[in-house]
C-alpha positions as a printed NumPy array, in Angstrom:
array([[127.054, 114.074, 119.873],
       [123.617, 114.268, 120.132],
       [121.669, 113.061, 116.823],
       [117.692, 113.127, 116.885],
       [116.916, 110.757, 114.312],
       [113.274, 110.595, 112.803],
       [111.398, 108.064, 110.41 ],
       [108.386, 107.557, 108.139],
       [106.443, 110.245, 108.715],
       [104.387, 109.917, 106.28 ],
       [102.4  , 112.52 , 106.324],
       [101.302, 112.877, 109.589],
       [101.891, 115.809, 110.922],
       [100.292, 115.303, 114.25 ],
       [102.305, 112.404, 114.884],
       [105.866, 114.637, 113.846],
       [104.603, 117.376, 116.197],
       [104.228, 115.202, 119.1  ],
       [107.542, 113.264, 118.411],
       [109.395, 116.606, 118.293],
       [107.292, 117.806, 121.717],
       [109.047, 114.883, 123.544],
       [112.303, 115.631, 121.895],
       [115.63 , 116.439, 123.671],
       [117.52 , 118.328, 120.678],
       [114.505, 119.904, 118.254],
       [111.646, 121.728, 119.199],
       [108.956, 124.135, 117.233],
       [109.914, 128.022, 117.276],
       [107.653, 130.977, 117.48 ],
       [107.32 , 130.808, 114.126],
       [106.015, 127.216, 113.819],
       [109.789, 126.25 , 112.423],
       [111.913, 123.453, 113.455],
       [115.12 , 124.916, 115.34 ],
       [116.996, 122.827, 118.101],
       [116.77 , 123.262, 121.573],
       [120.034, 125.551, 121.668],
       [122.178, 127.389, 119.725],
       [125.255, 127.555, 121.76 ],
       [129.123, 127.469, 120.197],
       [129.617, 124.026, 121.911],
       [126.092, 122.322, 119.699],
       [127.811, 122.334, 116.102],
       [127.709, 118.551, 117.699],
       [124.011, 118.305, 117.424],
       [122.222, 116.641, 114.576],
       [119.086, 116.517, 113.401],
       [118.407, 112.909, 110.783],
       [115.151, 112.153, 109.164],
       [115.258, 108.982, 107.829],
       [112.906, 109.419, 104.238],
       [109.386, 108.468, 103.546],
       [107.371, 112.004, 104.295],
       [104.904, 111.468, 101.938],
       [101.362, 109.759, 101.653],
       [100.006, 108.766, 104.337],
       [ 98.25 , 111.917, 106.485],
       [ 97.667, 115.674, 106.026],
       [100.55 , 117.434, 106.214],
       [103.164, 115.987, 103.118],
       [103.711, 119.743, 101.883],
       [104.228, 121.17 , 105.064],
       [106.288, 118.091, 106.458],
       [107.946, 119.152, 103.247],
       [108.53 , 123.167, 103.941],
       [109.993, 122.261, 107.687],
       [112.668, 119.915, 106.148],
       [113.483, 122.329, 103.821],
       [113.389, 125.484, 106.227],
       [115.731, 123.168, 108.365],
       [118.011, 122.252, 105.816],
       [118.124, 125.628, 104.707],
       [119.271, 127.373, 108.078],
       [121.633, 124.488, 109.655],
       [123.23 , 122.854, 105.672],
       [125.559, 120.617, 108.218],
       [123.619, 119.784, 111.055],
       [120.459, 118.094, 109.248],
       [120.09 , 115.943, 106.97 ],
       [117.144, 113.462, 105.287],
       [117.097, 110.858, 103.413],
       [115.276, 110.084, 100.602],
       [112.931, 107.216, 100.722],
       [110.843, 105.338,  98.212],
       [107.178, 107.194,  99.181],
       [109.897, 110.657,  97.916],
       [111.525, 109.243,  95.149],
       [108.519, 107.98 ,  93.164],
       [106.544, 111.453,  93.137],
       [108.746, 112.113,  90.834],
       [107.074, 109.942,  88.561],
       [103.905, 111.273,  87.705],
       [105.749, 114.264,  85.218],
       [107.046, 111.145,  83.085],
       [104.018, 109.126,  83.512],
       [100.499, 111.631,  83.789],
       [ 99.984, 113.58 ,  79.934],
       [ 97.975, 113.63 ,  77.514],
       [ 98.013, 110.869,  74.734],
       [ 99.266, 107.951,  76.949],
       [ 98.135, 105.705,  80.085],
       [100.325, 104.938,  83.171],
       [102.319, 101.878,  82.668],
       [101.071,  98.821,  84.688],
       [103.051,  98.102,  87.693],
       [105.579,  95.579,  86.402],
       [106.84 ,  94.624,  90.111],
       [103.647,  93.48 ,  90.98 ],
       [101.892,  90.537,  89.037],
       [ 98.191,  90.866,  90.624],
       [ 98.321,  95.008,  90.185],
       [ 95.542,  95.422,  87.524],
       [ 95.945,  98.093,  84.509],
       [ 94.929, 101.422,  84.457],
       [ 92.236, 100.277,  82.091],
       [ 90.843,  97.58 ,  84.294],
       [ 90.776, 100.869,  87.276],
       [ 88.857, 103.151,  85.056],
       [ 86.019, 100.298,  83.876],
       [ 84.124, 102.769,  81.445],
       [ 84.931, 105.673,  83.152],
       [ 86.668, 108.676,  80.716],
       [ 90.559, 108.353,  81.47 ],
       [ 91.879, 112.284,  82.554],
       [ 94.091, 113.242,  84.745],
       [ 92.297, 112.975,  87.832],
       [ 91.81 , 109.307,  87.477],
       [ 95.765, 108.71 ,  86.055],
       [ 96.825, 110.173,  89.386],
       [ 94.802, 108.433,  91.669],
       [ 95.484, 105.518,  89.953],
       [ 99.35 , 106.062,  90.317],
       [ 98.789, 106.941,  94.251],
       [ 96.867, 104.147,  95.053],
       [ 97.96 , 100.751,  92.827],
       [101.24 , 101.342,  91.866],
       [102.384, 103.707,  95.337],
       [100.355, 101.847,  97.977],
       [ 99.184, 105.097,  98.611],
       [ 95.496, 104.471,  98.123],
       [ 94.119, 107.553, 100.345],
       [ 96.548, 110.214,  99.474],
       [ 94.304, 111.766,  97.492],
       [ 91.737, 112.513, 100.158],
       [ 94.358, 113.725, 102.194],
       [ 96.037, 115.814, 100.055],
       [ 92.099, 117.365,  99.159],
       [ 91.701, 118.081, 103.092],
       [ 95.734, 119.814, 103.28 ],
       [ 94.935, 121.712,  99.942],
       [ 91.209, 122.275, 101.787],
       [ 89.513, 122.102,  98.481],
       [ 87.223, 119.62 ,  96.587],
       [ 88.603, 120.595,  93.088],
       [ 90.293, 117.266,  91.995],
       [ 91.973, 119.257,  89.05 ],
       [ 93.802, 121.659,  92.06 ],
       [ 94.58 , 117.893,  93.734],
       [ 96.191, 116.337,  90.997],
       [ 98.187, 119.677,  89.509],
       [100.101, 119.588,  93.191],
       [101.135, 116.166,  92.73 ],
       [102.531, 116.851,  88.712],
       [104.084, 120.596,  90.373],
       [106.965, 118.736,  90.776],
       [109.47 , 121.334,  92.074],
       [108.338, 121.396,  95.067],
       [109.62 , 117.814,  95.075],
       [112.747, 118.657,  93.051],
       [114.194, 121.39 ,  95.084],
       [113.556, 118.502,  98.023],
       [115.143, 116.068,  96.643],
       [117.993, 118.282,  95.583],
       [119.099, 118.452,  99.307],
       [118.317, 115.491, 100.429],
       [120.649, 112.104, 100.821],
       [120.498, 108.265,  99.998],
       [122.932, 107.8  , 102.738],
       [124.716, 109.669, 105.572],
       [127.512, 109.174, 107.99 ],
       [127.936, 111.081, 111.054],
       [130.557, 110.679, 113.155],
       [130.194, 106.394, 113.615],
       [126.758, 106.073, 112.632],
       [125.661, 105.658, 109.611],
       [121.505, 106.246, 108.035],
       [120.334, 104.961, 104.82 ],
       [116.65 , 104.181, 104.113],
       [116.202, 100.398, 104.349],
       [119.213,  98.188, 104.418],
       [122.644,  97.324, 103.732],
       [121.856,  94.403, 101.387],
       [125.625,  92.837, 100.654],
       [125.071,  92.973,  96.809],
       [124.069,  96.5  ,  97.236],
       [127.144,  98.108,  99.77 ],
       [129.707,  99.356,  97.76 ],
       [127.112,  99.692,  94.361],
       [127.127, 102.682,  92.542],
       [124.628, 102.502,  89.556],
       [124.523, 104.219,  86.459],
       [122.751, 106.804,  84.891],
       [121.364, 104.206,  82.299],
       [119.668, 101.65 ,  84.8  ],
       [115.875, 102.135,  83.669],
       [112.397, 102.107,  85.659],
       [111.413,  98.773,  83.641],
       [114.359,  96.798,  84.584],
       [112.721,  93.45 ,  85.249],
       [115.377,  92.387,  87.704],
       [116.828,  88.919,  88.98 ],
       [120.197,  89.561,  86.997],
       [122.624,  91.183,  89.098],
       [125.14 ,  91.843,  86.199],
       [123.165,  93.666,  83.555],
       [121.854,  95.796,  86.439],
       [124.669,  98.572,  84.784],
       [126.622, 100.436,  87.408],
       [130.309,  99.772,  89.3  ],
       [131.541,  98.435,  92.675],
       [133.789, 100.601,  94.752],
       [136.836,  98.07 ,  95.328],
       [138.11 , 100.598,  97.968],
       [136.391,  99.176, 100.714],
       [135.79 , 102.768, 101.592],
       [132.071, 103.002, 102.869],
       [132.477, 106.891, 102.97 ],
       [133.687, 106.916,  99.762],
       [130.782, 104.922,  98.734],
       [128.527, 107.465, 100.66 ],
       [129.591, 110.25 ,  98.857],
       [129.409, 108.877,  95.25 ],
       [126.057, 107.272,  96.006],
       [124.847, 110.714,  96.835],
       [126.585, 111.713,  93.675],
       [124.752, 109.501,  91.278],
       [121.798, 110.758,  92.795],
       [122.562, 114.879,  92.319],
       [123.355, 113.312,  88.444],
       [119.788, 112.014,  87.769],
       [118.204, 114.972,  89.536],
       [119.753, 117.341,  86.975],
       [119.228, 114.876,  84.224],
       [115.398, 114.858,  85.79 ],
       [114.571, 118.961,  85.777],
       [116.755, 119.612,  82.195],
       [114.89 , 116.565,  80.671],
       [118.165, 115.203,  79.111],
       [119.662, 111.17 ,  79.066],
       [117.465, 108.933,  80.846],
       [115.074, 111.645,  82.704],
       [116.103, 110.993,  86.031],
       [114.755, 107.703,  85.976],
       [117.56 , 105.853,  87.215],
       [116.891, 107.334,  90.829],
       [113.451, 105.766,  90.21 ],
       [114.586, 102.723,  89.259],
       [117.088, 102.264,  92.561],
       [114.388, 102.782,  94.749],
       [113.038,  99.711,  93.524],
       [113.916,  96.075,  94.125],
       [113.356,  95.01 ,  90.077],
       [114.808,  97.466,  89.241],
       [118.293,  97.093,  90.795],
       [117.687,  93.48 ,  91.221],
       [117.823,  93.964,  94.904],
       [121.33 ,  96.198,  94.892],
       [119.886,  99.359,  96.408],
       [119.966, 100.831, 100.489],
       [116.522, 102.297,  99.709],
       [113.68 ,  99.321, 100.094],
       [115.801,  96.02 , 100.75 ],
       [115.285,  95.477, 104.386],
       [116.582,  93.13 , 107.052],
       [113.282,  93.065, 108.783],
       [110.612,  90.54 , 107.184],
       [107.9  ,  88.577, 107.792],
       [108.097,  90.421, 111.33 ],
       [111.372,  88.834, 112.285],
       [115.309,  90.271, 111.576],
       [117.018,  87.969, 109.004],
       [120.701,  86.828, 109.149],
       [122.912,  90.028, 108.176],
       [126.084,  88.829, 106.243],
       [129.247,  88.554, 107.595],
       [131.005,  90.554, 105.224],
       [128.566,  93.096, 105.893],
       [129.858,  93.588, 109.651],
       [133.547,  93.25 , 108.569],
       [133.111,  95.655, 106.539],
       [131.402,  98.48 , 109.01 ],
       [134.202,  97.449, 111.284],
       [137.274,  98.163, 109.14 ],
       [135.182, 101.692, 108.552],
       [134.544, 101.877, 112.443],
       [130.889, 102.148, 112.232],
       [129.99 , 100.833, 114.966],
       [125.728, 101.739, 114.479],
       [123.719, 101.632, 111.595],
       [120.11 , 103.268, 111.546],
       [117.239, 102.11 , 109.492],
       [113.687, 102.866, 108.732],
       [111.315, 101.592, 105.767],
       [109.547,  98.302, 107.514],
       [107.402,  99.252, 110.52 ],
       [108.353,  96.976, 113.578],
       [106.258,  98.328, 116.34 ],
       [105.439, 100.764, 118.406],
       [108.719, 101.513, 119.606],
       [111.982, 101.666, 117.817],
       [113.789,  98.368, 117.53 ],
       [117.574,  97.699, 119.314],
       [120.047,  94.819, 118.754],
       [123.838,  93.7  , 117.213],
       [124.013,  92.436, 113.629],
       [126.438,  90.282, 115.418],
       [127.019,  89.765, 119.167],
       [130.492,  91.479, 118.303],
       [128.997,  94.264, 115.563],
       [127.738,  97.201, 115.728],
       [124.344,  98.631, 116.684],
       [121.794,  98.16 , 114.191],
       [118.913, 100.798, 115.122],
       [114.729,  99.996, 112.919],
       [113.166, 102.832, 114.209],
       [110.045, 102.879, 111.922],
       [107.325, 102.8  , 114.33 ],
       [104.665, 103.456, 111.763],
       [101.331, 101.536, 110.93 ]])
């Protein structure tokens, strides 16, 4: 079995092209589409996994999204991409930009500024609302200017409209997963925290939940100890939340948007929790290592937090599964 694993491209098309250029598994074909190096009958054991965070910090957000979806459509059982926080949070534009109300202050950032403070006397409009959300709630201060260049326009209303048109993004998220298991390897964007492992949130989960009290985070625990059952349930949760978002029903997909935040889940998520903090690796709970061993998981692949110029590999414990941290962005 061969798996090409790339994560946290964050809109940098040139970087992604460079990585693919060094790959022994994937390539760009004559039409510029992603493809596998070969398509022989025995290539069913060759996979591609993107680890999440496709958007925000480069000139290729829209093209990269199209490349990933096209690749997934042609190889649905061999191509997988995870949904990172920079992917899921873009769903917020449709709910937080509109006439008659201001975007909410980022409740998870005590020092975050309000939309009114951001305006500093400027006129409020759709463009300013999109810029505010990107810069002050999504940690993407240059994204708007990158999108201008990608679209080849100076018309800021056109650029703002490209964020508000969430239909292509919804199609991307529909095809993505929160967690993936291939053979004996599990892929998540952030990590597998003890309190998030085997937890599946309820659709009532609110993006404005203040966190802190784990008991107040609505959801259920898969008590069978079967990690594959949990991964299936977690991805089904994503599907149901996206369906609500599309139909404008129930909680309007806010549960999925909440799941990619520490405060919204009291840390019970696998998207933004990380074992890499302040330049070092935190100890992994023994219960997590034991559960992985019981499920014959020998490798864990994550991204989300930059670890340097090259991926970092280690073991969760001296005899535990191999851990690969592969976010090399800056």
